[in-house]
C-alpha positions as CSV (number, residue, x, y, z in Angstrom):
1,M,-5.6,10.7,-15.2
2,F,-3.4,11.0,-12.2
3,S,0.4,10.5,-12.0
4,G,3.5,11.9,-10.4
5,S,3.8,13.7,-7.3
6,I,0.6,13.6,-5.3
7,V,0.5,14.9,-1.9
8,A,-1.2,13.2,1.0
9,L,-2.3,16.4,2.4
10,V,-2.5,17.3,6.3
11,T,-5.5,18.8,7.7
12,P,-4.4,22.1,9.7
13,L,-6.1,22.6,12.9
14,K,-6.5,25.6,15.1
15,G,-5.5,25.5,18.8
16,N,-9.1,24.8,19.7
17,G,-9.2,21.8,17.5
18,E,-11.3,23.5,14.6
19,I,-10.2,23.4,11.0
20,D,-7.7,26.1,10.1
21,Y,-8.9,27.0,6.5
22,Q,-6.6,29.7,6.1
23,N,-3.6,27.6,6.9
24,L,-5.3,25.1,4.5
25,E,-5.5,27.4,1.6
26,Q,-1.8,28.3,2.1
27,L,-0.8,25.0,2.1
28,V,-2.6,24.3,-1.3
29,D,-1.0,27.4,-2.8
30,F,2.2,26.3,-1.6
31,H,2.0,22.9,-3.3
32,I,0.7,24.3,-6.8
33,E,3.5,26.7,-6.8
34,Q,6.2,24.0,-6.3
35,G,4.8,21.8,-8.9
36,T,2.7,19.1,-6.9
37,D,0.7,17.2,-9.6
38,G,-2.1,16.2,-7.3
39,I,-3.6,16.6,-3.8
40,V,-5.2,13.8,-1.7
41,A,-7.9,15.6,0.6
42,V,-8.6,14.1,3.9
43,G,-7.0,10.9,3.4
44,T,-5.5,9.1,6.4
45,T,-2.7,11.7,6.7
46,G,-5.5,14.3,6.6
47,E,-6.9,12.6,9.9
48,S,-9.9,11.2,8.3
49,T,-10.3,9.1,11.3
50,T,-11.1,11.8,13.6
51,L,-12.7,14.4,11.5
52,S,-16.5,14.1,11.5
53,M,-18.5,13.4,8.4
54,A,-19.4,16.9,8.0
55,E,-15.9,18.2,8.6
56,H,-14.3,15.6,6.1
57,T,-16.9,16.6,3.4
58,D,-16.3,20.6,4.2
59,V,-12.6,20.3,4.0
60,V,-12.9,18.2,0.7
61,K,-15.3,20.8,-0.9
62,H,-13.2,23.7,0.3
63,I,-10.0,22.4,-1.2
64,V,-11.9,21.7,-4.6
65,S,-13.2,25.2,-4.6
66,F,-10.0,26.9,-3.9
67,V,-7.8,24.6,-6.2
68,A,-10.2,25.4,-8.9
69,G,-9.2,23.1,-11.4
70,R,-5.3,23.7,-11.0
71,V,-4.6,20.0,-10.2
72,P,-6.5,17.0,-9.6
73,V,-8.2,16.6,-6.4
74,I,-8.6,13.2,-4.9
75,G,-11.1,12.9,-1.8
76,G,-10.5,10.1,0.9
77,N,-13.4,7.9,1.2
78,G,-12.1,5.1,3.3
79,S,-13.6,3.5,6.6
80,N,-13.6,0.1,8.2
81,S,-17.5,0.3,7.9
82,T,-18.6,-0.4,4.3
83,A,-21.8,1.5,5.0
84,E,-19.8,4.4,6.3
85,A,-17.6,4.4,3.4
86,I,-20.5,4.1,0.9
87,E,-22.2,7.2,2.8
88,L,-19.0,9.1,2.5
89,T,-18.7,8.2,-1.2
90,H,-22.3,9.6,-1.8
91,L,-21.2,13.0,0.2
92,L,-18.2,13.3,-2.0
93,N,-19.9,12.6,-5.2
94,G,-21.3,16.4,-5.3
95,T,-17.8,17.9,-4.4
96,G,-16.1,18.1,-7.7
97,V,-13.3,15.7,-6.8
98,S,-11.2,14.0,-9.6
99,G,-11.0,10.6,-7.9
100,M,-11.6,8.9,-4.4
101,L,-8.8,7.2,-2.4
102,G,-10.2,4.2,-0.2
103,V,-8.0,2.8,2.6
104,T,-8.6,-1.0,3.3
105,P,-10.9,-1.6,6.4
106,Y,-8.7,-1.3,9.6
107,Y,-8.9,-3.2,12.6
108,N,-11.5,-5.6,11.2
109,K,-9.3,-7.8,9.4
110,P,-11.3,-8.9,6.6
111,P,-10.6,-11.9,4.5
112,Q,-9.9,-11.2,0.8
113,Q,-13.5,-12.0,-0.2
114,G,-14.7,-9.2,2.2
115,L,-12.3,-6.8,0.9
116,Y,-13.4,-7.6,-2.5
117,K,-17.2,-7.1,-1.6
118,H,-16.2,-3.9,0.4
119,Y,-14.7,-2.2,-2.6
120,Q,-17.2,-3.5,-4.9
121,A,-20.0,-2.1,-2.9
122,V,-18.2,1.3,-2.8
123,A,-17.4,1.7,-6.4
124,A,-21.0,0.9,-7.2
125,A,-22.0,4.0,-5.1
126,T,-20.4,6.3,-7.5
127,D,-19.1,7.0,-11.2
128,I,-16.0,8.7,-10.0
129,P,-12.6,7.0,-10.3
130,Q,-11.5,4.8,-7.3
131,I,-8.1,4.4,-6.2
132,L,-7.3,1.3,-3.6
133,Y,-5.3,1.9,-0.6
134,N,-3.2,-0.9,1.0
135,V,-1.3,0.1,3.9
136,P,-1.0,-3.2,6.2
137,G,1.2,-1.8,8.6
138,R,-1.6,0.5,9.7
139,T,-4.6,-1.5,9.2
140,C,-3.4,-5.1,9.8
141,C,-5.0,-6.1,6.5
142,D,-3.4,-6.9,3.5
143,L,-5.0,-6.4,0.1
144,L,-3.3,-9.3,-2.0
145,P,-2.5,-8.9,-5.7
146,E,-4.9,-11.5,-6.7
147,T,-7.7,-9.5,-5.2
148,V,-6.6,-6.3,-6.7
149,A,-6.7,-7.9,-10.0
150,E,-10.3,-8.8,-9.6
151,L,-11.1,-5.4,-8.4
152,A,-9.3,-3.9,-11.3
153,K,-11.9,-5.4,-13.4
154,I,-14.4,-3.0,-12.1
155,K,-14.8,-0.2,-14.3
156,N,-14.4,2.7,-12.1
157,I,-11.6,1.0,-9.9
158,V,-8.6,2.7,-11.4
159,G,-5.4,2.2,-9.5
160,I,-4.0,1.6,-6.2
161,K,-1.8,3.2,-3.6
162,E,0.4,0.4,-2.6
163,A,2.2,1.1,1.1
164,T,3.9,-2.2,1.8
165,G,7.3,-0.8,0.6
166,N,7.7,-4.3,-0.9
167,L,8.7,-3.8,-4.7
168,S,8.0,-7.2,-5.6
169,R,4.1,-6.3,-5.1
170,L,4.5,-3.8,-8.0
171,T,5.9,-6.7,-10.2
172,E,2.9,-9.1,-9.3
173,I,0.2,-6.4,-9.6
174,K,1.6,-5.3,-13.1
175,A,1.6,-8.8,-14.1
176,L,-2.0,-9.3,-13.1
177,C,-3.6,-6.2,-14.3
178,D,-3.9,-4.2,-17.7
179,D,-1.5,-1.6,-18.5
180,D,-4.0,1.3,-17.8
181,F,-4.4,0.3,-14.0
182,L,-2.6,2.9,-12.3
183,L,0.2,2.0,-9.6
184,F,1.1,4.5,-7.0
185,S,3.9,4.2,-4.1
186,G,2.6,4.9,-0.7
187,D,6.0,4.4,0.8
188,D,8.2,7.4,0.4
189,A,11.4,5.4,1.2
190,T,10.9,3.2,-1.9
191,G,9.0,5.5,-4.1
192,M,11.7,6.2,-6.4
193,E,12.6,2.7,-7.2
194,F,8.7,2.0,-7.4
195,M,8.4,4.5,-10.4
196,L,11.6,3.5,-12.0
197,Q,10.2,-0.2,-12.2
198,G,7.2,1.0,-13.7
199,G,4.9,2.8,-11.2
200,N,3.0,5.9,-12.2
201,G,3.8,8.1,-9.3
202,V,3.7,8.5,-5.2
203,I,1.2,9.6,-2.9
204,S,3.4,11.0,-0.4
205,V,3.8,12.3,3.1
206,T,7.4,13.7,2.3
207,N,5.6,16.0,-0.4
208,N,4.0,18.2,2.5
209,I,7.3,19.1,3.3
210,A,9.3,19.2,0.2
211,P,7.0,19.6,-2.8
212,K,9.5,20.9,-5.4
213,L,12.2,18.3,-4.8
214,M,9.3,15.6,-4.9
215,S,8.2,17.0,-7.9
216,D,11.6,16.9,-9.6
217,M,12.5,13.4,-8.2
218,C,9.4,12.0,-9.8
219,R,9.6,13.6,-13.0
220,Y,13.3,12.1,-13.5
221,A,12.0,8.7,-12.1
222,L,9.1,8.5,-14.5
223,A,11.4,9.3,-17.3
224,G,13.7,6.6,-16.4
225,Q,16.5,9.1,-15.4
226,R,18.1,6.9,-12.5
227,E,21.0,9.2,-11.6
228,Q,19.2,12.6,-11.7
229,A,16.2,11.1,-9.6
230,S,18.8,9.3,-7.3
231,A,20.7,12.6,-6.4
232,I,17.3,14.2,-5.4
233,N,15.9,11.2,-3.4
234,A,19.4,11.2,-1.3
235,Q,18.5,14.8,-0.1
236,L,15.2,13.7,0.5
237,Q,15.9,10.4,2.3
238,P,16.4,11.9,5.8
239,L,12.7,13.1,5.4
240,H,11.5,9.7,4.2
241,D,13.0,8.0,7.3
242,N,12.3,10.3,10.0
243,L,8.7,11.5,9.3
244,F,7.6,8.3,10.7
245,V,9.5,8.4,13.9
246,E,6.1,8.7,15.6
247,A,2.6,8.0,14.1
248,N,2.0,10.0,10.9
249,P,0.9,12.8,10.8
250,I,2.6,13.8,14.2
251,P,6.1,14.3,12.7
252,V,5.1,16.1,9.6
253,K,2.7,18.4,11.2
254,W,5.6,19.5,13.7
255,C,8.1,20.1,10.6
256,L,5.3,22.3,8.9
257,A,4.9,24.4,12.0
258,Q,8.6,24.9,12.1
259,M,8.3,26.0,8.5
260,K,5.6,28.4,9.1
261,L,3.2,26.9,7.0
262,I,0.8,26.0,9.6
263,N,0.4,28.0,12.7
264,D,1.1,25.0,15.1
265,G,1.0,21.1,14.9
266,Q,-2.3,20.5,16.4
267,L,-3.7,17.0,16.1
268,R,-6.8,15.3,17.4
269,L,-6.5,12.9,20.3
270,P,-5.5,10.2,20.8
271,L,-2.7,11.5,18.6
272,V,-0.3,14.2,20.4
273,E,2.4,16.4,19.7
274,L,6.0,15.2,18.7
275,A,8.0,14.0,21.6
276,P,11.0,16.5,22.5
277,Q,13.6,13.7,22.0
278,Y,12.9,13.6,18.1
279,H,13.2,17.5,17.3
280,A,16.6,17.6,16.6
281,Q,16.6,14.7,14.0
282,L,14.0,16.2,12.3
283,L,15.3,19.6,12.2
284,T,18.5,18.2,10.5
285,A,16.3,16.4,8.0
286,L,14.6,19.6,7.2
287,K,17.9,21.5,6.8
288,Q,19.2,18.5,4.6
289,A,16.3,19.0,2.5
290,D,17.0,22.9,2.5
291,V,13.3,23.8,3.4
292,L,14.3,25.3,6.8
C-alpha cells in the first residue's frame, strides 16, 4: 500500500503569506523525478497548524490533482480537537487521497484511553486508510505500543509513523501487531536502522532536500543491504542532524530557498525565518549531500 521514501512535504508560501501553488507544483515534480515513493500533503511539516481548514483542503486537492496518480498522496488530518479532526477527515474524503496521517492530539496530553477514542472516532468518519503519528517531542503525548495494538484492530487503521527515535518501539509494536500493519519511521536520524530492523519506510523531512539519496538509501535498507544503505546515509547524516537546529520546518524551508526550489522560506507566525548563526552549518550539510 505505502512503503519506502515518503516526503513530509513543506507548503511553500509567497511573501504575502498566501499559498504558492507554482512552487508547490515544482516541488511535486522534483520529488517524482527523484524517485520519492509517496507524498504527505499538509502534515505537520506542511504547517497544518497555521493553515485554515479551507487552505488545508485546497492544498491537498491541488497536490492530488497535480500528482495525477504518479505516486500515492497521504493527506494530513490531525488536530488536538477530535471534532476538528473529524471535520477535516470529512473534507479530505472527497479529495482522492490514498490515505490520511493523523498526529496525536498536541497540548491536551490525553491519557491512552482518550487517544484510543480519538483515533477510533476519526477512523469511523472515513473508509480511507489511516496512519497514526506519534511524535511526543512535539506533542507532549506518547501513543504507547499497547494502544497502537488495540487501534490496529480497527479495519482502516493500517499503520503508524513512529517518531520517538527509539528503535525498541519498533520491536514492541511489531510483536503486538499483525505483519500487515505498516511501520514508518518519523525520525530521519534513525530511519535507516528502523527499516533494516523491519520497518516499511520513512516519512521524512530530509527527503524534502535530498529525495534521490533518500530513495536510494530506503531501497537498500528495505532490501537488507546494510553496507550500501549506510554509505548513502553517512552522506545524509549532516542533513538529518541539522534540519532540526530550529523548529521544523524553519530549517528545511531555508534550505529549499537556497536550492531555488521555492522562492523564499516564508513561514506563518509564530514561526520565523532561520537565525543567521545556523546558516553556515546548513550550507555545509547541503554541500555534503551534493544538492547545492
